[in-house]
C-alpha positions as CSV (number, residue, x, y, z in Angstrom):
1,M,90.8,112.3,77.8
2,S,92.9,110.0,76.4
3,I,96.4,108.0,77.5
4,A,98.5,110.2,75.8
5,S,96.7,113.6,76.8
6,N,96.6,112.3,80.3
7,L,100.3,111.5,80.4
8,K,101.5,114.5,78.9
9,L,99.6,116.4,81.3
10,I,101.3,114.8,84.1
11,T,104.1,114.9,83.1
12,S,103.9,118.3,82.3
13,S,102.6,119.3,85.3
14,I,105.8,117.3,87.4
15,P,109.5,118.4,88.5
16,S,112.0,117.7,86.5
17,N,113.4,115.6,89.3
18,V,110.3,113.3,89.4
19,T,110.4,109.7,87.7
20,L,106.6,108.7,86.8
21,V,106.3,105.3,87.1
22,A,102.7,104.2,84.8
23,V,101.0,101.7,87.1
24,S,99.9,99.2,84.0
25,K,98.8,96.4,86.1
26,T,95.6,94.9,84.5
27,K,95.7,97.3,81.7
28,T,96.2,95.6,78.0
29,N,99.1,95.7,76.0
30,A,97.1,98.0,73.7
31,D,97.0,100.4,76.4
32,I,100.5,100.4,77.4
33,L,101.7,100.8,73.5
34,I,99.6,103.7,73.5
35,A,101.3,105.3,76.5
36,H,105.0,103.8,75.3
37,N,104.5,105.5,72.1
38,A,103.7,108.8,73.5
39,G,107.0,108.2,75.2
40,Q,106.7,106.1,78.5
41,I,109.3,104.3,78.9
42,I,108.7,103.0,83.3
43,F,106.3,100.4,83.6
44,G,104.7,99.1,87.2
45,E,103.0,95.7,87.8
46,N,102.1,94.2,91.0
47,K,101.8,90.4,89.6
48,V,104.6,88.4,88.5
49,Q,102.9,86.0,86.4
50,E,101.6,89.5,84.5
51,L,104.9,91.4,84.7
52,E,106.6,88.5,83.1
53,K,104.0,88.0,80.4
54,K,104.2,91.4,79.3
55,H,107.9,91.7,79.4
56,K,107.9,88.9,76.7
57,E,105.1,90.7,75.1
58,L,106.4,94.5,75.0
59,P,109.1,96.7,73.6
60,S,112.3,95.6,74.6
61,D,113.2,99.3,75.6
62,I,110.3,99.1,78.5
63,Q,112.1,99.3,82.4
64,W,109.6,96.9,83.8
65,H,109.3,98.3,87.8
66,M,108.1,95.4,90.4
67,I,105.8,97.6,92.9
68,G,103.6,94.8,94.3
69,H,104.0,92.7,96.8
70,L,106.7,90.1,96.2
71,Q,106.6,86.7,97.3
72,T,110.0,84.7,97.6
73,N,109.0,81.9,95.4
74,K,108.3,84.4,92.4
75,V,111.9,86.4,92.2
76,K,113.3,83.8,90.1
77,Y,110.9,84.6,87.3
78,I,111.6,88.5,87.1
79,A,115.5,88.7,88.2
80,P,116.3,88.4,84.4
81,F,115.0,91.1,83.1
82,V,113.5,94.0,86.4
83,S,114.6,97.1,86.3
84,L,113.7,97.5,89.9
85,I,111.7,96.6,92.8
86,H,110.1,98.6,94.8
87,A,108.3,96.6,98.0
88,I,111.2,95.2,99.7
89,D,109.9,94.6,103.4
90,S,112.4,91.6,104.9
91,I,115.9,90.7,105.1
92,K,114.7,86.9,103.7
93,L,113.4,89.0,100.3
94,L,116.7,90.4,100.1
95,K,118.6,87.3,100.2
96,E,116.4,85.4,97.4
97,I,116.7,88.5,95.2
98,N,120.2,88.9,95.7
99,K,121.0,85.0,94.9
100,R,118.9,85.4,91.9
101,A,120.4,88.1,90.9
102,K,123.8,86.6,91.2
103,Q,122.2,83.4,89.0
104,N,121.7,86.1,86.1
105,N,125.2,87.9,86.4
106,R,122.9,90.6,87.5
107,T,122.7,93.5,89.9
108,I,119.0,94.6,91.0
109,D,118.0,97.8,92.6
110,C,115.6,97.7,94.9
111,L,113.7,100.4,97.1
112,L,112.8,99.3,100.7
113,Q,108.9,99.1,102.1
114,V,108.7,101.3,104.8
115,H,105.0,101.0,106.8
116,I,103.8,104.8,107.3
117,A,100.2,103.9,107.0
118,E,97.4,103.4,109.9
119,E,96.3,100.0,108.2
120,A,97.7,97.0,109.6
121,T,97.1,95.2,106.2
122,K,99.9,97.2,104.7
123,F,103.4,95.6,104.5
124,G,107.2,97.7,105.0
125,F,109.6,98.0,107.8
126,R,109.0,100.5,110.6
127,I,110.6,103.9,110.4
128,N,113.4,103.0,113.1
129,E,114.4,99.2,111.5
130,I,115.8,101.1,108.3
131,E,119.2,102.0,109.0
132,K,119.9,98.5,110.1
133,V,118.0,97.2,106.9
134,I,120.3,99.3,104.8
135,E,123.5,98.2,107.0
136,R,122.4,94.3,107.2
137,S,122.0,94.8,103.3
138,K,125.4,95.4,102.4
139,E,126.6,91.6,102.7
140,F,124.6,91.0,99.8
141,K,126.8,92.3,96.7
142,N,123.8,91.6,93.4
143,I,121.3,93.7,95.1
144,K,122.0,97.6,95.7
145,I,119.2,99.4,97.9
146,V,118.6,102.7,96.0
147,G,116.1,104.4,98.0
148,I,112.5,103.4,100.1
149,M,109.0,103.9,99.3
150,A,105.8,103.8,101.1
151,M,102.3,103.9,101.1
152,A,100.3,106.5,102.7
153,T,96.2,105.3,104.6
154,F,93.7,105.1,101.7
155,T,91.9,108.0,103.3
156,D,90.8,111.4,102.1
157,N,92.2,112.9,105.2
158,A,94.7,115.1,103.4
159,K,95.7,116.2,106.7
160,Q,97.1,112.3,107.8
161,I,98.5,111.4,104.5
162,N,100.4,114.5,104.9
163,K,101.5,113.9,108.2
164,E,102.6,110.2,106.8
165,F,104.5,111.6,103.7
166,A,106.5,113.9,106.2
167,S,107.5,111.0,108.4
168,I,108.7,109.4,105.8
169,N,110.2,112.5,103.7
170,E,112.3,113.1,107.3
171,L,113.6,109.7,107.2
172,F,114.3,109.8,103.8
173,E,116.7,112.7,104.4
174,S,118.4,111.2,107.3
175,I,119.6,107.8,105.2
176,R,120.0,110.3,101.7
177,T,123.5,109.5,99.8
178,K,124.7,109.6,96.6
179,D,123.5,105.7,95.8
180,I,120.3,105.9,98.3
181,N,118.3,108.8,96.4
182,T,114.9,107.0,95.6
183,L,111.8,108.5,97.4
184,S,109.2,106.6,96.2
185,I,105.7,107.7,97.4
186,G,102.8,109.3,95.5
187,M,99.7,107.7,93.4
188,S,97.4,109.0,91.0
189,N,95.1,110.4,93.9
190,D,98.1,112.2,96.0
191,Y,101.1,112.6,94.4
192,K,100.6,116.0,94.0
193,L,101.4,116.2,98.1
194,A,103.8,113.2,97.8
195,I,106.1,116.0,95.5
196,D,105.6,118.9,98.2
197,N,107.0,115.7,100.7
198,G,110.1,115.4,98.8
199,S,109.0,112.2,96.3
200,N,111.0,111.9,93.5
201,M,109.4,108.9,92.1
202,I,105.3,108.4,91.6
203,R,103.1,105.5,90.8
204,V,100.5,106.5,89.0
205,G,98.1,104.4,86.9
206,S,94.2,105.5,86.7
207,A,95.2,108.9,86.2
208,I,96.9,107.7,83.0
209,F,94.4,104.9,82.0
210,G,91.4,105.5,83.4
211,N,89.9,102.8,86.2
212,R,90.7,99.8,86.7
213,N,89.7,97.0,84.5
């Protein structure tokens, strides 16, 4: 199926309260434009250099999300334009985003990354740290914590993924406010399970664009 058909299939099958982030990492500008022309506005990238380049070259109404692990020394490159930073995994990173947002006269929306997977390689705060981090973040005036995000263990075991998603949803419901209202879980292979567990933002790449280049 084509990119436009894949998009239509996904958008018509998800609830209206769920935001679709089209994960465009490694994809060409031509591919992104096909999705954009089909009505997709939000795109996610995981490398700063690629994100910065695409932002310069593609339509200005695109909302760019930084979805990958972000190093503090790279924040300055995306601070002028990024719509949402997904994977906040340290206070140090929050401080840097706040500093760079202030320099650009902006407030940048952020999601705290929560470690729910069994793999040690995944980044993020522990579940029991999140409330303290939200409290601490209030001192930074140029960032806004709008929710949390997580990645499940990379496995075919649906029971395990379901358990991990349920635990993050429980946390989300305990911290949810008018401002903290985004739960970003679910990717191409597990977004339906994520939505069943309260996700209102999914990050879908291969199910739209086909396998990674």
